N, C-alpha and C positions, 0 to 999 in steps of 0.2 A: 176499353172493352165494346166489343159491339153490339148492338141495340136491337137486333134482331132475334126474334125470340121463336122457339117451336115449341108449340103445346099440343101434347097428344093426349087425347081424351078418349079413352077406349070405355065403350058405354055398352053395358048387356042391358037389353030390354026386359029377357027372362030368361032361365035356366030351358036349355034345349038340351035333347039327346045327343050324343055322341056320334061323330061322321066320322069321315075319314080324310077329308081334303086338307091340304096345308100351303102357306107361299111365303113367300121373303117379301117384306117391305125395305126395298134400299132408298134411304134418302141422301145418297152420297151426292156428290156434286155433279159426277158425270151421268147421271139420270136427265132425262127430258124433263123440260118445265112443263105443266099443263094444270089447270084448273082442279080437273079429275081425271084421274087415271083409272080406266076400270079393272077390277082384280080378276073376274071372271065372267062368263056370261050369264051369271046370276044374277049378274045387277049389283053386286057391291061395289063399291068407289074407294079410292084412295084418293084425299086430296094433297098435291102437292104443292110446295112453297112457292109464292112469285118473288120477283125479285123486291119488293117492297113493302111485303104483307107478312103475316102471321098465318102459321100454318094450322090447320084444323083435320085431324085424321079423326074419323067415326070409322068405326067398325061395326057393323050394324050383324049381331049375332043371332041370325034367325034361319029358318028353314032347316038345311041338313049341314051349316058350318061349322066345324070341329074346332079348330084353332090354326093359329100362324107360327109358323117355326121362328123367324126372325126378324128384328129389325134393327137396322142400322142406321145411327145417327153421325154426321159426318163433322167436326169442327168448322168446316167453311160455309155452314148454314147460318149457324146461330151458336151463341154460349150459353142459352137457358133453355130447358124443357121440361116440362111436367106431364108425369103419366098418373093420371085419375083413374082409380079403381073403387073409389069407394060405392060404386054400384055394380060393381062385377061380382055377385054374390055367387058365381058360378067359380071363383075363385076359391072357395072355401078350401082347406087342405083337404076334406072330405070327398070331394068333389073330385073326378078325371079330368074337368073340362077347364084347361089355361089358357087365358087369352094369348099370353108371351111367353115364349120360350127364352128364345136366345135374345139379348139385348147387345149389340155390337158399337162400341165407344170407338170411332177412328178419327185420328186427326194429322196432322204433318210432323210436329214437333211436342214432345210434352213440356216443354220449358214454355213455350207460347202459346198452346192451343189447351186451352179451359174450357171444359161444360158444366153446367151447374144442372143437378137433378133435383127441381123444387117442387113444393106442393102448396100450390096456388091455384085458384080457376083463371081461367084466360083473361075474364073481365068481369066485375072492376078488380083492381088489383089488392085482394084483401086477402088475408092469410086463410086459407080452408082448415076445415075443423081442427081445432086447438090440441093440446096436449092428450085429452080424454080420447080423440078419435083419430088416430095417425093412419096415413096410408102404409099399406103392408104391400111389397110387390112379391109375387111368386114367380119365380123363373128357374129356368134348369141352367142357363149359362151364362155370367158377365165376361163380354170380352173388350177389352182397354187397349188399344195400340198408338202408340206415339201420339199419347193424350193425355190429359189429367180431368179425372171426372171426380166432382165434388159433390156431395148427396147433401147440401145446404142451401138455403137462400140469404145472400149477403145483402138483399133489399128490405127484407122485413124489420120489423124493430124487435128490439129484445124481448119483448112483453109476449111474443111468439116465437114458439120453436118449429124447427123444421118438424115436420110429421111423417117423413117420409122412411121406410125401413125396409128391407130386405127380411122378409119373413122366411123364405125359402129359395135354397139355391142347392144347386150340387157342383157347380166349377166357376173360378174367377180365374181368368186368364190376362197375363199382364204383359204387354210387349212394350217395353221401353216406355212405360207409362206408371201412372199415378192414382191412387183410389184413395178420396178422402171421407170421411162421413162423420159428421158434427156428432159429439159426446154427449149424449144424453140420456140419464138415467132411464132403464125401461125402454128407451127406443134409440133410433140410430142407430142398431145394431143390426149385424148380419149374422144369421142363421143356418146351420147346416144340419135339417132334421135328418138327411139320410147321408150313406156315403157320399164323401164331395172331395175335391181337389182344390188346391192353389198352385197356380205356376207361375213363375216368372219364365218367362222363354225365350227374353232376349234383352240387351240394352240394361238399362240402372230402372229400376223400379221400386216405388214408394206406398207403402200400406201405411195408412193414419186412421184406424176405425179399431172398433170392438166387432170381435168375429168369434161364435160361440157355435160348437158342434155338440150334439148329444150323439154321433156317430162316428164312423170311421174318417180320418180328416188327413189327408197325404199334402203335405207342403213340399214342393218340388222346383230345383233353382236349375234350368238346362245349362249346359255347356256354356259358358262366357257371361252369363247373366249374373246380376246382381239384384237384392232384396232389402230395403231396409224398412223396418218398424221404426218409428219414431212417435214422440208426443204421447206418451202413455197409449199407444197401441198394445192391444191386446187380443191373441188368436190364443184359444182354449179348446181343446177336446179332452172329452173324458172317457173316450173309447180307444178301439184302436188304431193307432195313428201314428204317422212318419214322418221325417223329415229328411229328405234324400237332396243332396247337393252335390252335383256333376262336377268333372273337371274345371277348374278355371271359373267356376262361380264364386260368389261372395254373398254373406247374409252378416248384415247389420244391424243391430238393437240397441236402438239410444233411448233409454227413457222408460222401456217398452217388456213385455214379456211374450215369450213364446211356449206354451205346455201342450206338449203332445201326447200323451198318455196312452196307455197301452196296456189290454188287459192280459197279453200273452209277451213271451219273448220275440216280439217282432222287432227287430233292432232299426232305429234311423242310421243313416248311413252320411257321411263328410268325406267325401272323396276328392283329393287332390283340389280342396275349396279353402276360403280363409272365413272364419267366423270371429266376428267381432263385438263384444257387449260394452255398454258404459253409460251411467248414471243408474238414478235410482227410479223405483217404479213401487208404488201400493204403499198400505199405512198399516200393515196387521201387526201381528206379533206370530212368532219373534221377529224383532228390528232386524236381524243379520238378513232377514229375507226379503226385504224392502228395498231389492234394487233389482235392475235389468236382470233378467234371467232365461234360459232356456232349460226347459224341463223336458225329458223324452224317457222312453221306456228305454231298452239293452240301447248305448251309441255306438257305433263302428266308426273310427278316425283314420282315415288312410291317406297319407300324402299330404297333410294338410296343416295350417296354419291357424292358431285361436289367438286370439286376444281377449282376456277376461281383464278389464280398464278394474279401477279402484272400486271393491264392495260386491262386484258382480260374481255371479255361480252359474255353473253349467251341473245339471242334476239329471240321474237316472234311475227311475225306478218305475217298478209293475204298479200303474194305478189299481186300486180295486175297493171299493166300500166293504167290504166283506172282508178280504183277507189281502192285504196289499203286500208289495215283496220289494225286498231290495233291488237295486239293479247293476248295471255293470258297465265298464267301459272298457273297448278295445281299441287299441291302437297297432296299426299293422305301417309297413313303407317308414318315410322318413317326414316326424312331425314334429312343431314345436309349440308350445303352449306359453304364453305370456301372461305372468301372474300381476295385477297391481294388487295395491297394500289393500290385504281384505278380501281379496278374488278366491274363489275355491271352487273343487270340483269336490261332489258327493253324489253318493249310489246309495243314500238312504231314504227310505219312504217315510221315516219319523222327522216331524219341525223340530220335534225337542231332542233328537238325537242324532246329529247329520252325519256322524261316524260311522259308516255303513257299509257295506256292499264291496263289489271287486275290481280293480284296475288290473286289466291284462295288457301287457305289452308282448305283441306276436311278431319277431324279427323287425328288422329296420332299425331306424334312430330316430328314437325320440327327446325330446329334450323339454325339461318341465323348468323355469326360470324365471325372476321376478323381473318384470320391466320399469321399477322405482329404486330410488336411491335411498339412502337413510337406514334407518334401524327400521326392523320387518315388525308386522304385525306378530301377536302372538300365539295368535291360532293357526292352525295347519293349512296349508293351500291342497293337498291331497287327504280329503276326507274319508278316507277309505278304510275299511278294515282287513282287506287282503290285497297284497299287492304281487302280481306274479310276471315273472319274466320269462319267455320260453322261446325258441326256434331261432338262436343268435341274436336276441334283440339287445339293442344299446342304449342304455336310458340314463340321463343325465338329470339330476336333480339338485339346481344350482340358486342358490339365494332365498330357497323357499322353504318351509318345514314339510315335510314329507314322510317320513317314517315316525314320529313321535305318536301316531295315535294307530297304528297298525297292529293287528292282531296275527298277524302271519305274512310272513316274507318269504317267499320262495323264486329262488333264482337257478335257472335250469340252462345251461348251454347258452347262456347270455352275460350281459356285463351291465352293472349297475354303479355309476358315479356318483357319490352323495356328499354335496360340498355345504355342509351344515354344522353346525356342534350339537344341536336338538337331540337329545337322547331318546333313542327308541326303547321306550321300557314298559310298552304295553303287551308284548311279544307272548303268545303262547307257544310259537313256532319259527325259528331262525333255520331255514335248510339251504344248501345250495350243492348244485349236481354239476359237475362240470361249467362250474361259473368263475365269475372273477367279480369283484368287490374292491371299489376304488373307494377311499372315504377321509374324511378330514378327520379330526379329533372326535372320536365318539365313543358312547357306551350303547351297547346293544344288552337289553336284558329281556331273559326269553327263559321259559320254562324248560326248554328244549333246544339242543343246537345239532345239526346235521351238517360234516361238511366232508365232500367226496371229490377228489380229482380237480379242486378250485384254487383260484389265486386269490389273497386278499391284498390290496397295496393300500399302503399310507402315504395322504399327501395331507395338503393344508391350504385353505381357501385362502390364505393370506399368500401364497407363492412358496418363497423359499424360505419355511418355517418347518421345524421338526413337528412331530404328530405323535398320538398316542391312541391306541385301540383298547376296549374293555370289553371282555365277554363275560356279561356276570349271568348268575343264576336269578332267578326269580325267586328261589327258594335253597337253602343249602343243599349241594348234593346234585342238582339240578344236570343231567344226562349232557355230555358232550362228546358225540360219538364222529370220530376221523377214520375215512376209509380211501384207499388209492394213495393220491399223490399232492397234497396241500402245502401250497409255499404262501408265507408270510413273505411280502417284498417290503424290506426297511432301509430306510437311508440312514448314512453314517455321515457326521460330521465330527472331525480329528480335534478341532478347537472347541469346539461345543456353542452352543446358544445359552445365554442366561434367562431364565425364566422366573427367577426370584432370585431376591438380595443374597448373594454369595452361594448360590446354584446354578448349574449349567446342566443342560441336557445333550448329551451326544449321539444320540441316534432315536429314531423313531422305536417306540415299543409298543408289545402288546401284553396285555394281561389277563388272566384269567380269575374270576371270580366267584365262589362258592359253585363250582362244576366240579363233577367227577368225568374228566378225560379216558375214554377210551380209544385207543390206536394213536398211541403217541407216535409211534414211528413212522403213521402218516403224515405229521408235519414238520416241514423245514422252513429254513430262514433262507430267502436270498439277499443279500447286503448289495446297495446300490449307494453313490456317492450323492449327498446333497449339492455339493458345489462341485465344479468342473474344474481342473487345472491344479490339483493337489496330487504330489507323487506317492509311490507305496511307502517313501520312508515316513512321511506325516503320516499315514493312518497306523505306521506299526508303532509311530512314538506318541499316539493322540489317546484320547479316553481320560477319564477323570481322575486317573492315576499316571497319564501319559506312559503307560506301559502298552499299548495297543489292544488293551482289555474294555469290550462294550457291552453293558448289562443290556440285552434284548426282551427277555421275556420274562414275567413275572406269575407265578402262582400264590395266588391270596387264599388261603383256607381253600383250597383246592387239591383234587388227587390226581395221578397219574397212574397209568400204566405202564410205565418205561421213562427211561431217564435219556435217551439218545435223541436227540434233536438237531439233524445235520443243517448246516449253513454251507453256502455257497456265495461264491461272488459273482456279481451281475456285470452286465455289460459295460456299465459307467465306473467299475473299481477298477485301479489300477493292476496290469495284467502280472506284475511282479508281486502281488499279493497272493498270500494263502490264509484259511479259516480254519481254527478248530475250536472245539466247544471246551471251558474250563470250569463250568458250574453247571449243576443239576439240578433238578426239580425235587427229587428227593432230600439230595443233601445242603442245600443252598436255597431252596424254594425260588428257584431264577435259572436260567440260560444266560451264560456269558460266553462272549466268542472273542477269541484273542486273533489278532492280524499283524501276522509276520512277512517280512519281505523272502524273498527267493533267488537264488541266482539267477544271472542272466540267459544262463544255457536254456533255465526251463524254456524259454521262449519257443526254442526250436522244436518242442513237442506240443505247442499250445492247440488247442482246437482249432483256433483261427486260422491258423500255417497248414493250407491243405494241397498245395501243389508242390512239385519240384523247384520253380521259380521261386516262390514266395519262401520257402525254406533257404535255400541259397542265399536269397537277397536278405533274409535275417542274418544268415550264417556270418554274413559280411557286417553286420552290424554287432552282432554278438563278439566276433573277434575284437572289434574294435573297443568295444567295452571292458572286455575282460582284459585287455593289455592296455588299459588305462585311461582312453580318450575319453575325456571329461565331459566333452558337450553330448559323447552320444550316450553317455551314463547318464547324462540327465532327461535324453529323449527318450530312452528306453523306460526309465522311471516312471514319466508321464504317460505311457503309453496304456490306454486303457484295453480291456479285454473286447469290447467291438471294435476298435481301432487295429489290432493286431494285422487281420487278412488285409483289408484296404491298404494300410500304410505299409505292410510287406510287398505289396506290388509296387508300391511308389520307390522300392529301393532296387529292385530289380532290373536288369538288362534287358529284358525278351523284346521291347521294340525295335532296338537295336537289329536283332537279330531278324524279327519279321521283317522289317525294311528291307532288307536282303531279298523276301520275296517278290515285294514291288520294283525292285531295280532288275532282277530277271523277267517279269513283265514288261519292262520298257524294254529291253533287248530281245524280248519274243516279239513287240508291236512292231520293231524295227526289221529284225527278219521275215514276219510276215509282209511288210510293205514292199520291202527289194524283191522278195519272191513271186509276189502275187505282181508285180508289172513285168515279169517275164513274158505273161498273155499277152500285155499291153504291146510288148515291143516286137514280139514275134507277130502278132494282126496288124502291126503297122506295116511291115512289109508287105504282109498278104493284100493288104488293104491297097497299097501304091502298086503292087505287080497287078493286080485287078485293073485298076485306071490304067494300065500302060505305062506308068513310070517306072525306072529303073530300082533294084532291090534298095533300100536304104543303107549307107556306109557310116551313117554318122545319126546322134539323136540324142536330145536333152530332155528329161521330165523332170516335173515338180509334184512331190506329194505332200497333204497334210492330212493328220488324222489325230483323234482324240478317244480316249476310253476312261469311263466310270465304272470301279468296280469294287467289289467290297469282300471281306473275306470273313467267314465266321469262324470263332475260335471254335477249335476240335478240343473235348475235354477241357484241361484247364487254361488253356491258352487263351488271349485275346482277340476281339473283334476290331478288325479297323476297316477304314474306308481309304480308296486311293484314288488319283487320278493321273493318266498320263497325257502327254502331248507331244506328237512328235513333227518336225518340219524336216525335210528330206529333198535334196536335190541329187539328182545322178545323171550320167549322160553314159554313149556308146563311146570306148575308146578307139576299139577297134571292131571289123569284122574278119571273122575266121570261117571261111569257108561259107555254109548257111548259120552259122552260129556268130554270138558277139560277146566283146567282153567288156564290160561297163564298169563305172566305178560310181562311188556314192559318199555324199556327206549327210549329215543328220545332227541337229538340235533339238535336243528332247527337254521337256520339264516334268518332275514327277512331284507328286506329295503325297501325303498318309497323316492321317489324324488318327490315333491308338485310344478310343472313345470308350472302352469301357472297362479296363483295367486300370488306366492311369491316364493321366492328361499329357500326351508328347504331340510334337508336332514336327513334320520334316519337309523340307524341300530340298529339291536339287535340281541344277543343270547337268544335262549329260551330252557328250558330243559323242559322233559315232562315224568311222572314217574305215571303208571297205570297197572291194571289188566284187563282181558278179561274173559269172561266164553260163552263157546261154549255149548249150552243145547244140551242135548239128542232130536233126533226127537221126535215130537207130532205130530201123526195124519198126518205125512207127512211134518210137518212144521220144518226148524232148526230155531232156535232162537239164536241169537247171543247178549251178554250185554257187556259194556265196562264201566270203571269207572277211570277217569284220574285228574290227577294235574300238572300244570304247574307254572313254575317261569321265568319269562324274567328279562332280564337287557338290558336298551333300551340309547341310546347315542342319541344327537340331536344337530343340528347346524342350526340355523336360520340367515338370512341376512336382516338386517333393516335400512331402509333409511326414513324419516322425514323431509320433508325441505332438508338442506344439511347435516345434521346430519347423521352419517352411524356409525353403529358398528353390531359386530357378535354374540351374547348371542350364550351360549351352555348350555345343561344339560345332567345330567345322571339322570335316575330314575327306579322302579323296577315296575315289577305287577305280579299278581296272578291270577289263573284261576283254575275254578273246572270245569270238563264236565263229560256229560254220555250220552250213544248213546243206541240203543236197534233198532236192524232189526229182518225180520221175513222172511224167503225165502221157497220154495216149488217149487218141479220140477214137472213142469204140462206137460210137453213133452218130449219124449225122444225116438231116433230111431239110426239107426248107424252112422247116419250124425252130427246130432243136438241135444242138452239138452238145454232147456229152463226154466229158473229159474225166476220168478216174483219176486219182491222184496218190502217190506216194513219197512219204517225207521222211527224214531222220535229221536231227540237228543237236547241235552240243554247245554249250554255255559254259564257261568257267569265269565266275566273276570272284574278285581280291578286294577285299576291303582293308584298309589301312591302319594301323593303331593310331588311336588318339584319346584325348584326355578332356574330360568336361571342364569347364569354367565356372567358378562360383564357390561355394563354400567346399572346402576340399573335404571335409568329415561326409558328406553326402552326395559328393559328386563322382562319376565313375571313369574308371580307366579302362578303356576297352581296348583287349588285344586285337592283333590283326585276324581277318577270319575271311574264309572264303567258303563258295557254295558253287555246286555245279547241277546242270538240268541235262539230262539228254532227253529228246521227247520224239518217238516216234509216232508219226500218223498216217490215216487215210482219210479219203475223201473223194466228193464226187462235185467237178466244176460243171455248171449247166450254163450253157449260152444260148439265147434265142435269137431269131430272125427280128428283122428290124419292124418297128412298128408300123400298123398300116398308114397312119398319118403323119409319120416322121420315118422314113424308111432307115436314116443313118442312126437310129437312137434306138438300140437293143437291147433288152431286159439281159440281167447277169444273177447267178446265184451260186452259192455253194454249200455244201455241209462237209463237217470234218470231225472226225475223232481224233482224239491225242491223249498218249499215253504218256506221261513223265517218270521215268524210271526215278529219280532221287525225290520226288515230291510226294513221296508216299510216306516219308519218315521224317518228323520235324527237327531231331537229331542231325540231320544234313545241313542243319542252319545253325548248330550251334556255336556260340561265342563264347570267350573268358572273360570277366572284367573284376575289377576291385573298387574298393574306395581311394580316391587319390590318396587320402590320408595315411592308407594301408595299403601300398602297392605290392608287397610281399604276399599278400593273402588272396587267392582269385577263386572263382567258382564258376559253374559253368551254367549257361542261360539258354533253353530252347525258343525259337520262335515257329511262328505259324506260316504253313506253306499253303498252296492254294490247293493242294490235291493231286494227286497222279491222274486221275480220269477228267477229261474235259472233251465237251461235246459245244461245237461251233457251228451258228450258221449264218448265211448273211445275204442280202440281197441288194441290189443295185442297179444302175442304169451306164450302159456306156454309149459312146458317140463317136462316128468318126467324121468330125466338124469339118474335114478337109482331106485329101489323099495324103496331108503330112501331119495333120493336126488330129490328137486323138485324144478323148477324155473320159475316166470312169471316175462314178461317186456310188457310193451305197452307206449302208448301214449294217452292224453284226451284232449277234448275241451271243455269250458264249458261258455257259453252266459248266462250274467246274464242284469237286467233291467239296470244297468248303466255300463256296460263293458264287457270284459271277457277275459278268460285266455287260457294258452297252459300249459300243462305239462308232463312230462314223468318221469317214474320209473321204476326199476327193485326191482325183490323179490327172495328170496334164501334160503330154508328152507332143514333142515335135522330131520328126525324122527327116532327113535328106540324104 
C-alpha cells in the first residue's frame, strides 16, 4: 500500500450569502504540481500535492464564493484521503450552500487501485469524533471509475468506528469500479433523500454497502455492464423505484437484497440480461424470506436468464403503507428461469400469504425449470394465483411446482407444457382458447372449465411411460364447456405397461369427474404410438382383451350432452389402421376405440399421397403386396401416416426422368460451344487478311466450359442441382469457297443431385462427335450448320426406405443422341467502336435412353424401360463485338443476349418413363420428370484477343434464366489457323 495520503479539509468560517461562481478541483496526475494554485483573482488558493508531502486543501468560504462543482481524486496520488466537514455548518440540509457537489474517484484498474475515505484529522493520527458525532457528506454525485473506493479506516483500532457516511446523494455512477462502506448501525449508510440513480455504466462493478432511499430510486445497468451486490448489501427504496437492465448486462445478488418498491404500476425491466441470486440475508420472520432477494414493483422480463439459487426469491408488489397491492410478472421473448431448491417467484404483498398476483407470458418461449437434482421441495416455485399465456407464448414448467396454488389458468393462442405430477387443485377457472396443453399425469380441479379449439397432449416426465389426466369439478356438476374442435392426443401401446401387479395400462387416458359437459361433439381423440416399430396388425390385436379395443375416456359421476367422440389416427400410427368408437358415455360410462387393419389399396387414397408420381410409386408397392410379396407386405404394414408421402417419393422413378433434362442441357451446351466458334473461325480469316496473309485453309481449336445449374420443381416435381463440364477439340477439314467444313470431338461430364424429394445421385461421361459447316456469305447473312452424335455412360445411386426397410439400389445404363442446329447472323451496324450481329437459330435434339435394371433388393429396386426425349429450340439474339481496348488493341470485349423457346420443354409428360419393381416386372407405371421450362433468357460477356495473326482466344461468363431455374457458366476458347 502506498504511504502517501491526501487530507482534504473543507473548512467554512461562517455562513455566507449564496453567489453564482463555481470551479472544478482536478487532482489527477496530469495536473501541474505547485505548492499553491490560485483558483481565481479573488485570492482563493488550492494547495496541490508535492512529490513527498501531504496535501492540505483549504477552501475559505468568504466574500461572494458560492460552491465548487467537483473534486477529482486519482489513485496515482494516494490511497487515503479524508474530507472533513465538521465545521461546515452551511452543509445542513436546510441550506442551499454545498461545499462539494461531485466527488470523482479515478484509477487505472479496479483490482489494484484502492482508495480509502477515512474520518481522521491530518495530524496527529487520532480518530476524530467517535460514534456519537459522525461526519456526514452532502453530495450530488459520486463517480468511481477503474478503482475501488472504501469508506472505512483500516488503520484505527476496533474501539473506533469510521464516522463517515453519505447523508445525501442523488447519483452514484460506477465504471468498472467497486464501492464499499463499513456496515455500522445508524452510520456507514448512503441515503437518498431525493430522486436518485445508481448506474453501472461499464465493466464489472460491485457494491458492498447499505443504501436507503425515501424517494424514487432507479438502479440502471447499461449494456454490457455487470453489478454485484454482496456481503449483506442492502439497497432499499420505499417510493416509486425501478430496476432497468439493458441487453448484455448482469446483476448478481450474493447474501444481499435489492428492494425497489413502487407506489404505482411503473415496471422494472430486465431486457436481454442475466439475473442471479444466491445465499441468505436477514433474520426476520417468516424465515422463508431470510434469503437473498430482489423485490420490485411490476417486473417485465424480456429475452433474459434468471438464476434463483436455493431459497432465494424474486418478488413483485406495489408498496404502500396504506393500501399495498399484489404485483405482476410479465415475460416476453425467450427466457429461462432456473430454480434452486426452495427458490420461488411471488407477486404477493403479504408476507404471510405469498401466493398472490399474476404471471403473464406474452409471446416467445419461456422455460421455468429446476437447477438441482433429487426430490424437489414441497412448496411451489411459482407463487402466483393467476397464470395467463397470450400471443403464441410457449411456456414449459419442468421439475418445479407451478400450478398447485393457482386460482386461475388462462391459455390463449399459446402452449403450456407442464411436467410435474403435483395436482392443480385450487382453481376457480380453467380456460383454453386456441391453446395447447402438454402435461404429464395430472389432475385439474376447478369450479369451471372452458375449452375452445384447443389441444391436450399427454406425456410423462419419465419419458416413454403412459399417462393419465383428470378434469375434476370442485363440486358435483361443475360446468365443462367445449366449443369448436378440441383434440386429446393419447398414445397407445398394444402390449401395455404394468402399473400394478396383474394390471397393465395400454394407452393414455382422460377422466372427467364431477363435471357436466356441454359440447361433447366438440371433443375428439387423436391417437399416437408410444413405441415406434410396431405394425398395424400389432395394434389390431392389442389391448386388454387382445382384440384391438382400448378404453380411452372415463366419465365418473359426470354427464354429457352427446355420445359421439370421434377418434383419428395421428402421424405416428400405422397407415393401414382405422379407428372406430365401440363404447359410449351414456351406455358404458367410457369411450372405447377399436383399431382394425385395412386393405393395402387404401394407401392409394391416403392423404399423404398427393402427386401422380407418389401414387404411381405406391401402386408398385401395393401391387406387389396384394400379389403376395411378404417383404413388401411387412414394409407397408410398418408404414406410418407421417411416412406415407415421403416414403412414396423413395419408390418412384421421377429422378430418372428429370435426369434426361440434364442430358439435354449437356447436349445444348456442346451445340452452343461449336456454334459460337463460328465467329472465331471467320474472324481468324479476317484478321489474317488484314495482316496481308492468305486466307486460312485449315485450323484447330480447343474449348473448355463449365456450367452450374438448378431446376426448381414445378408443382409436384422435385428440385435438383446439376453441373456440366465439356472439353471440345475441333478443326477445319476443308475450305469451301469462303466457307469452312469442320469437325469436332467432345468429352463431357454431368452430375445431378435430387435433393428435395429423395436422395439420388447421378454422374455420367458423355462423348460427342460431329461436323459443322460455315457457309459462305449470302446477301450479308452468315449461315452455320451443325450435325452431331453423342453417347453417354450413366451411373446412378438411389436411397430407398419404405416403413423400416432400407436399401440403396444402383444402376448403370447408356444413352444415344443425335442433334442438329442452324444459325444465321448478319452484321447490321458497325463503326470504330461497336459491331452488332443479330442472330436467328433453330436446334433439334433427340435423346434415347436404354432400358436398365437397378441392382440391390429386387423388392424395392426398379426396372426402367427405355425412354426418349426431344427438344426443338428456336432462338433469337444479338451479338456485340467492341473495338480493342485502348491499352491493349488486340483485346476486345464481347457480349451477347439471347432468347430461346423450347417447344417440348413446357410439358413434363415429354419426359415420361415407365418403370416397375424388379420383383414384379409385369406391372409398370409411368413417371414424369421436371424440365427446364420452355422460355430461356441468356446473357454473356467476355473478352477476345488476336494473340497473333494466326492465334485467336476467347473467354467469358454467362448467366441463363429459365422458367424453372437458372445457370451460371464460364468457358475459354483457343484456336490456331493457317
